C-alpha positions in Angstrom: -25.5 89.3 164.4 -27.1 86.1 162.6 -25.2 82.6 163.3 -25.2 79.2 162.4 -23.9 76.2 165.0 -23.0 72.7 163.9 -21.1 70.4 165.2 -18.4 67.8 163.5 -17.6 64.6 165.5 -19.2 66.9 168.9 -16.8 69.4 167.9 -19.2 73.1 167.9 -18.7 75.4 165.1 -20.5 78.9 164.5 -20.8 80.0 161.0 -21.3 84.1 161.3 -23.0 85.1 158.5 -23.3 88.5 159.0 -21.7 91.7 161.3 -18.4 90.4 161.1 -15.8 93.3 161.3 -14.3 95.5 158.1 -11.1 93.4 157.4 -10.8 94.9 154.2 -10.4 93.2 150.6 -6.4 91.8 150.5 -5.3 88.3 150.8 -6.9 86.5 153.6 -3.6 85.7 155.4 -3.7 89.5 155.8 -7.4 89.5 156.5 -6.7 86.9 159.2 -3.6 88.7 160.8 -6.3 91.6 160.9 -8.5 90.0 162.9 -6.4 88.8 165.3 -4.6 91.6 165.7 -7.2 94.5 165.6 -10.5 93.0 166.8 -9.6 90.4 169.5 -13.0 91.4 171.4 -14.9 90.4 168.5 -13.4 86.9 169.0 -13.9 86.7 172.7 -17.6 87.9 172.7 -18.6 85.4 170.3 -16.9 82.3 172.0 -16.3 82.7 175.7 -19.2 81.7 178.1 -21.9 82.9 178.3 -22.8 83.0 174.7 -19.7 80.3 173.6 -18.0 77.7 174.7 -14.4 76.6 174.8 -14.7 73.7 172.4 -16.2 75.9 170.0 -14.4 77.2 166.5 -15.9 80.0 164.6 -15.8 80.8 161.1 -15.9 83.8 159.6 -17.8 84.3 156.2 -15.7 86.5 153.7 -15.2 87.4 150.1 -12.7 85.0 148.6 -9.9 86.0 146.5 -10.4 83.5 144.1 -13.5 83.6 141.8 -13.8 79.8 141.6 -14.2 79.6 145.3 -17.7 79.2 146.8 -16.8 81.1 149.6 -13.8 82.5 151.5 -13.7 81.8 155.2 -11.5 82.5 158.5 -11.7 80.0 161.5 -10.9 81.5 164.9 -11.0 80.6 168.0 -11.1 82.8 171.6 -6.9 82.3 171.9 -6.2 82.2 168.2 -7.2 82.9 164.6 -6.5 79.7 163.1 -4.9 79.1 159.2 -7.4 76.4 159.0 -9.9 74.3 160.5 -10.9 70.2 159.2 -13.6 70.1 161.6 -14.8 73.3 161.0 -15.2 72.9 157.1 -16.9 70.0 157.4 -19.3 71.8 159.8 -19.4 74.8 157.5 -20.2 72.9 154.5 -22.8 71.1 156.5 -24.2 74.6 157.3 -24.2 75.6 153.7 -26.1 73.1 152.6 -28.5 73.5 155.2 -28.7 76.9 153.7 -28.9 76.2 150.1 -26.0 78.0 149.3 -24.0 74.8 148.6 -25.1 71.2 146.8 -24.0 68.2 146.2 -20.6 67.6 144.4 -17.7 69.4 144.8 -16.9 72.9 145.7 -13.4 75.1 146.2 -13.0 77.0 149.6 -10.3 79.8 150.7 -8.6 79.8 153.8 -5.2 81.9 155.1 -3.4 79.3 154.4 -4.8 78.7 150.6 -8.0 76.6 148.9 -9.1 73.5 149.9 -12.0 71.4 148.2 -14.9 69.9 150.1 -16.7 66.9 148.5 -20.6 66.6 149.8 -21.6 63.2 149.5 -24.7 64.1 151.5 -26.3 66.7 153.4 -24.2 65.7 156.7 -20.7 63.7 155.3 -18.1 65.5 153.9 -15.0 64.9 152.4 -11.9 67.6 152.5 -9.2 67.6 150.5 -6.7 69.9 152.2 -3.4 72.3 151.5 -0.3 70.1 151.0 1.2 68.9 155.0 4.7 68.0 156.2 6.3 67.0 158.6 8.7 69.7 160.0 11.5 67.7 162.3 11.3 64.5 164.1 12.6 63.4 167.2 12.2 66.1 169.1 12.6 65.9 172.9 11.8 68.0 176.1 11.5 67.0 179.7 8.3 67.4 181.6 7.9 67.4 185.1 6.5 64.7 186.6 6.6 62.3 182.8 10.4 62.8 182.2 11.4 63.1 178.8 8.7 63.4 175.7 9.6 62.8 172.0 7.7 63.6 169.2 7.6 65.0 165.7 7.0 68.8 164.9 4.4 68.3 161.8 2.3 71.0 159.8 -1.5 70.1 158.3 -2.8 73.8 158.6 -1.7 74.7 161.5 1.4 73.8 163.8 1.6 70.4 165.5 4.2 68.5 168.4 2.8 64.6 167.6 3.7 62.0 170.5 3.4 58.3 169.4 2.8 56.7 171.6 1.4 58.5 174.3 3.0 58.4 177.8 -0.5 58.6 179.5 -3.4 56.4 178.4 -5.4 58.4 175.8 -8.8 57.6 177.5 -11.8 60.3 178.6 -10.7 59.4 182.1 -7.2 61.1 181.8 -9.0 64.0 180.0 -7.5 66.7 182.8 -4.3 65.1 183.0 -3.8 64.7 179.3 -4.5 68.5 179.4 -2.6 69.3 182.2 0.7 67.4 180.5 0.3 68.5 176.6 -0.1 72.4 178.2 3.5 71.6 180.0 4.8 70.5 176.5 3.8 73.3 174.4 5.0 75.8 176.9 8.5 73.9 177.0 8.4 74.1 173.1 7.8 77.7 173.2 10.4 78.5 175.4 13.4 76.4 173.4 11.9 78.3 170.3 10.8 74.8 168.6 8.0 75.3 165.9 6.8 75.1 162.6 8.7 76.8 159.7 8.9 80.9 159.4 9.0 80.9 163.1 5.0 79.8 163.3 4.9 78.1 167.5 3.5 74.9 167.9 -0.3 75.8 169.2 -1.8 72.0 169.0 0.1 69.0 171.2 -1.3 65.4 170.0 -1.2 62.0 171.8 -1.9 58.9 170.0 -2.8 55.6 172.1 -4.5 52.6 171.0 -8.0 52.8 169.4 -11.0 51.1 171.5 -12.8 49.9 168.1 -11.0 46.9 165.7 -11.5 49.1 162.5 -9.8 52.1 163.9 -6.2 52.8 163.5 -5.6 54.6 166.7 -7.2 57.2 169.3 -6.2 60.9 169.9 -5.8 63.6 172.2 -5.8 66.6 171.2 -4.7 70.2 172.6 -6.0 73.5 170.8 -4.4 76.7 171.5 -7.2 77.6 174.1 -6.3 74.8 176.0 -9.7 72.8 175.3 -9.3 69.2 174.2 -10.7 68.4 170.7 -14.1 66.3 170.4 -13.2 65.5 167.0 -10.4 63.9 165.8 -9.1 67.3 164.4 -9.0 67.6 161.0 -5.7 69.6 160.5 -4.2 67.3 162.9 -5.1 64.2 161.3 -3.4 66.0 158.0 -0.4 66.6 160.0 -0.6 62.9 161.5 -0.8 61.7 157.8 2.3 63.4 157.3 3.8 61.9 159.4 3.0 58.1 159.0 4.1 58.6 155.2 7.5 60.1 155.6 7.9 56.8 158.1 6.6 54.9 155.8 3.4 53.3 157.9 0.7 54.6 155.5 0.2 53.6 152.0 -0.6 56.3 149.6 -4.2 56.1 148.8 -4.5 53.5 151.6 -7.4 54.2 153.8 -7.5 54.0 158.2 -10.1 55.6 160.7 -8.9 57.5 163.3 -11.0 58.3 166.8 -11.4 60.4 168.8 -10.7 61.0 172.8 -14.6 60.8 172.4 -15.1 58.2 170.2 -15.8 60.2 167.1 -14.2 59.2 164.3 -12.8 60.6 160.4 -11.6 58.4 157.6 -8.1 59.4 156.1 -6.1 59.0 153.3 -3.5 60.6 151.3 -1.6 61.5 148.4 1.5 62.8 147.0 2.0 66.6 146.8 3.5 68.7 145.0 6.5 70.1 147.2 7.7 66.5 148.7 4.5 66.5 151.5 1.1 64.9 151.0 -2.1 66.3 150.4 -4.6 64.9 153.3 -8.1 63.6 152.7 -10.2 63.6 155.4 -14.1 62.6 155.5 -16.4 62.9 158.7 -19.9 63.9 159.0 -21.5 67.2 160.8 -24.9 68.2 161.7 -26.3 71.8 162.5 -28.1 71.7 165.7 -29.3 75.7 165.7 -30.0 79.1 163.7 -30.2 81.6 166.0 -29.6 86.0 166.7 -27.2 86.9 168.6 -27.8 90.2 170.5 -25.0 92.2 172.7 -26.6 94.8 174.2 -24.7 97.6 176.0 -26.0 97.3 179.5 -25.0 93.7 179.3 -21.7 93.2 182.0 -20.5 90.1 180.0 -21.6 91.4 176.1 -17.4 90.6 175.7 -17.8 87.2 177.6 -16.4 86.5 181.0 -12.7 86.6 181.6 -10.9 85.2 184.6 
């Protein structure tokens, strides 16, 4: 299997260029559902150790339904198939530029949740215009042992988020394990109460916000992903959900740009414009760098060819 690995703000993306499963030619949402239900071993083999790593997201290239799109893509982690992935889209664009399949300028990419656009400014710098994002509910509270009441917003940015600001724990790299444990507990509590986004979509990401480490940044975040790993980048779909909340609260004007910092200090530039359905159209600018181009082997005699599961 031919793959190219990149990272966006420290968060890795593995683009799969061939040898993916046959998902048919229907809508991308249907193909993504088929990948999630019928090909879990394929996903785990690519992303679990020893071949993968907890933070990695894969981007499976597929034929788009919309002929105006340069490609279709389905993003997935070891634990979940994603509706969208912001860092992955930036990494995919940098990878396609590296391959000579995409030039500078604007391009359209089809995802399971809709068409997004990428503006390629140079081989590493990309602006993603995401699908319309919105705040679903505000002031949602759960009780967490050792923490107490945690209150946040439910918001959609291509995936479903629970957003807590301010964080009950300092958002610093020295607290990553504690932040992980508490956000996992919060997600479990939300699932137990059936709290999520519209259409029965459960919360799959939890974000804590705290003060930025640099004066030019608006805030710093910690993002729990579906596989219980933390996002090294500021999380593109999470930033989209965050923009919807800031806009709903009147804390960020349309077109105003802010810098969002991750728990490892990587950054995105963010802004929004009004959507057609009452939400916001987010704009996320970040940088990605190709790290390797390789051929993966899945030898029958390899006892861990499908990944290490404990």
